[in-house]
C-alpha positions in Angstrom: 117.6 278.9 -167.0 119.2 281.6 -169.0 121.5 284.5 -168.2 120.3 287.8 -166.6 121.3 290.0 -169.5 119.6 287.6 -172.0 116.4 287.5 -169.9 115.8 291.3 -169.3 112.8 291.7 -171.6 111.3 288.2 -171.3 111.5 288.1 -167.5 109.0 291.0 -167.2 106.4 288.8 -169.0 107.3 285.4 -167.8 107.6 285.9 -164.1 104.5 286.0 -162.0 105.0 287.8 -158.7 103.4 286.4 -155.6 100.2 288.1 -154.8 100.1 290.4 -151.8 97.5 290.7 -149.1 94.2 291.8 -150.5 93.7 295.6 -150.1 90.0 295.1 -150.1 90.2 292.8 -147.1 92.5 295.3 -145.3 90.3 298.2 -146.0 87.2 296.3 -144.9 88.9 295.6 -141.6 89.8 299.2 -141.2 86.2 300.2 -141.9 84.8 298.2 -138.9 83.5 300.5 -136.1 85.7 300.8 -133.0 84.0 299.3 -129.9 85.0 298.8 -126.3 84.5 295.0 -126.5 87.3 292.7 -125.7 89.7 291.9 -128.6 89.0 288.9 -130.7 90.6 285.7 -129.8 93.7 284.8 -131.8 93.2 282.5 -134.8 93.0 278.8 -133.9 95.4 276.3 -135.3 93.3 275.3 -138.4 93.3 279.0 -139.5 97.1 279.3 -139.4 99.2 278.2 -142.3 101.4 275.2 -141.6 105.1 276.1 -141.3 107.1 274.6 -144.2 110.2 272.9 -142.7 113.7 273.7 -143.7 115.8 270.8 -145.0 119.6 270.6 -144.7 122.1 269.0 -147.2 124.9 267.0 -145.6 127.8 266.8 -148.0 129.0 263.2 -148.4 131.3 263.6 -151.4 132.5 266.3 -153.9 133.2 265.6 -157.5 134.6 267.7 -160.3 132.1 269.5 -162.6 132.8 271.1 -166.0 133.2 274.8 -165.2 132.1 275.7 -168.7 128.8 273.8 -168.4 125.9 276.2 -168.0 123.8 273.5 -166.3 120.1 273.4 -167.1 119.1 269.8 -166.3 120.6 267.0 -164.4 119.5 263.4 -163.8 121.1 260.2 -162.4 120.7 257.3 -164.8 122.2 253.9 -164.0 125.5 255.2 -162.6 126.0 258.2 -164.8 124.6 261.7 -165.2 122.4 263.1 -168.0 123.2 266.8 -168.1 121.8 269.5 -170.4 123.4 272.9 -170.9 122.3 276.3 -172.1 123.6 279.4 -174.0 123.0 279.9 -177.7 125.7 278.0 -179.6 126.8 276.1 -176.5 123.6 274.2 -175.7 123.3 270.4 -175.7 122.8 267.2 -173.9 125.5 264.9 -172.6 126.3 261.8 -170.6 128.8 262.5 -167.8 130.9 260.2 -165.6 130.0 261.6 -162.2 133.2 260.5 -160.5 135.5 262.4 -162.9 133.2 265.0 -164.6 134.3 263.7 -168.0 131.9 263.8 -170.9 131.2 260.3 -172.3 128.9 261.3 -175.1 127.2 264.5 -176.2 124.9 266.1 -178.8 124.2 269.7 -179.5 120.7 271.1 -179.2 119.4 270.5 -182.8 118.5 274.1 -183.5 121.7 276.2 -183.5 119.6 279.3 -182.6 118.1 277.6 -179.5 118.9 278.2 -175.9 118.9 274.7 -174.4 117.0 274.1 -171.2 116.1 271.0 -169.1 116.4 267.4 -170.1 115.2 264.0 -168.7 115.5 260.3 -169.4 112.3 258.2 -169.6 111.7 254.7 -171.1 115.1 254.7 -172.9 114.6 258.1 -174.4 116.2 261.5 -173.7 113.9 264.5 -173.8 115.3 268.0 -174.1 113.5 271.4 -174.2 114.4 274.9 -175.3 113.8 278.3 -173.7 112.0 280.4 -176.3 112.2 278.4 -179.5 109.1 276.4 -178.8 110.8 273.1 -179.6 111.4 269.9 -177.7 113.5 267.0 -178.9 113.5 263.2 -178.3 116.8 261.4 -178.6 117.6 257.8 -178.2 120.1 256.7 -175.5 123.0 257.2 -177.9 121.8 260.8 -178.3 120.7 260.4 -181.9 117.7 262.7 -182.7 114.4 260.8 -183.1 111.7 263.4 -183.0 111.0 267.1 -182.7 107.9 268.5 -180.9 106.4 272.0 -180.9 104.9 273.7 -177.8 103.6 277.1 -176.8 105.4 279.3 -174.2 108.8 279.0 -172.6 110.6 275.9 -171.5 112.8 275.9 -168.3 113.0 272.6 -166.4 112.0 269.0 -167.2 111.6 265.7 -165.3 109.2 262.8 -165.2 107.2 260.7 -162.7 107.7 257.4 -164.5 104.7 258.0 -166.8 104.4 261.7 -167.7 106.9 264.4 -168.4 106.8 267.4 -166.0 107.9 270.8 -167.3 108.3 274.2 -165.8 108.1 277.5 -167.8 109.5 280.1 -165.3 106.1 280.7 -163.7 104.5 279.0 -160.6 102.9 276.4 -162.9 104.1 272.8 -163.6 102.8 271.1 -166.8 102.3 267.3 -167.1 102.9 266.2 -170.6 102.3 263.0 -172.6 105.8 261.6 -173.6 104.5 260.3 -176.9 102.9 263.6 -178.1 104.3 266.2 -175.7 100.8 267.5 -175.2 99.8 268.9 -171.8 97.5 266.5 -169.9 97.1 268.7 -166.8 98.9 271.3 -164.7 99.3 272.4 -161.1 100.2 275.7 -159.4 103.0 275.6 -156.8 102.3 277.5 -153.7 103.9 278.1 -150.3 101.5 279.0 -147.6 98.9 279.8 -150.3 101.2 282.1 -152.2 102.4 281.1 -155.7 106.1 280.3 -156.1 107.3 281.7 -159.4 110.5 281.2 -161.4 110.5 277.4 -161.0 113.4 276.1 -162.9 115.3 272.8 -163.0 113.2 269.8 -161.8 113.7 266.4 -160.3 111.4 263.6 -159.3 112.4 261.9 -156.0 110.5 259.8 -153.6 107.1 260.7 -154.9 107.8 264.5 -154.8 108.9 267.1 -157.3 112.0 269.0 -156.4 112.5 272.4 -158.1 115.2 275.0 -158.2 113.9 278.5 -157.9 115.9 280.8 -160.3 118.3 283.1 -158.5 117.7 281.5 -155.1 120.0 279.2 -153.1 117.1 276.9 -152.1 115.1 274.1 -153.6 111.4 273.5 -153.2 110.0 270.0 -152.4 106.5 269.9 -153.9 103.5 267.7 -153.5 102.7 266.7 -157.1 98.9 266.3 -156.3 98.3 269.7 -154.6 101.3 271.8 -155.7 102.0 272.6 -152.0 105.6 273.2 -151.0 106.3 270.7 -148.3 109.9 271.6 -147.6 112.7 274.0 -148.5 116.2 272.7 -149.0 118.7 275.4 -148.0 121.7 275.0 -150.3 123.3 278.4 -149.5 126.4 276.8 -148.0 126.9 274.8 -151.2 126.6 278.0 -153.3 129.1 279.7 -151.0 131.6 276.8 -151.3 131.2 276.7 -155.1 131.9 280.4 -155.4 135.0 280.1 -153.2 136.3 277.1 -155.2 135.7 278.9 -158.5 137.6 281.9 -157.3 140.5 279.8 -156.0 140.7 278.2 -159.5 140.8 281.6 -161.2 137.3 281.4 -162.7 135.1 283.4 -160.3 131.4 282.9 -160.8 129.2 285.6 -162.2 125.7 286.5 -160.9 124.3 284.2 -163.7 126.1 281.2 -162.3 123.4 280.1 -159.8 122.3 276.9 -158.2 120.7 274.7 -160.8 121.0 271.0 -161.2 119.3 268.3 -159.1 119.8 264.5 -159.6 118.5 261.8 -157.3 120.0 258.3 -156.8 117.1 256.2 -155.6 119.5 253.3 -154.7 121.4 255.4 -152.1 118.7 258.0 -151.3 121.2 260.8 -152.1 121.1 263.9 -154.3 123.7 265.3 -156.6 123.5 269.1 -156.7 125.4 271.7 -158.8 125.0 275.0 -160.5 125.7 276.8 -163.7 129.4 276.8 -164.4 130.1 275.5 -160.9 133.5 273.6 -160.7 132.1 271.1 -158.2 129.3 268.6 -158.0 128.0 267.8 -154.5 126.6 264.4 -153.4 124.4 265.1 -150.3 122.1 263.5 -147.9 119.0 265.5 -147.1 117.7 265.6 -143.6 115.1 267.5 -141.4 111.5 268.3 -141.8 110.1 264.8 -142.1 
């Protein structure tokens, strides 16, 4: 996702705040006559929302990450990382050696006026979206442009489930798209305890679930792709704190725009790679808790 200063006007329209408790229901309850009867019994278990577990990242390894990369998308692909970056004039897609952080190949976002967003690799093709330009691109594995698609609304994060592309737009909605046409096939609304979760950003598919960064938060939602329900929250605040300390020690302190954003899953090891915008470090973590 983009910088705060760049987002000021758009954010008022794009973000959908979680609804509050219905005033009608509250006022209806207040209007009930007072009686001397015994108070109602507390709600039974089926009436109470299930508690969403907190997941913890155990850091296994730390790797260097390009501190100039305004990370928008991240995916593990056969031993290397596909990363997309943002900012007008700096946006693009790249292949990165995870052990060194070195760029092996890269291509700029085709429109020079575009603010690059998420990217994903599916069936030998790299897909890359833009924030407000309404364009998505398909590259081959060598990052040569193959096709340009048009879509309505904003683009934030992108992943896939092996058959369909899955895209976020900064709201609580996730859009499933045909990779051949980029047309929306269906969508879900992400909720936690019945409340929408807006500002969904970078996405990753892992173990049959969608994992999503929430912009400006140090936590990642694990989402049921059928229902949209959040089934867990990964608390990455300790990683954000460490990244901030490391950046300061290196003389490049993070700004408020340099938030957690970047999730890649290695199915062979069951581990995640996590980073953020302009973070100098990439974490490999094992996620535990809340099974």
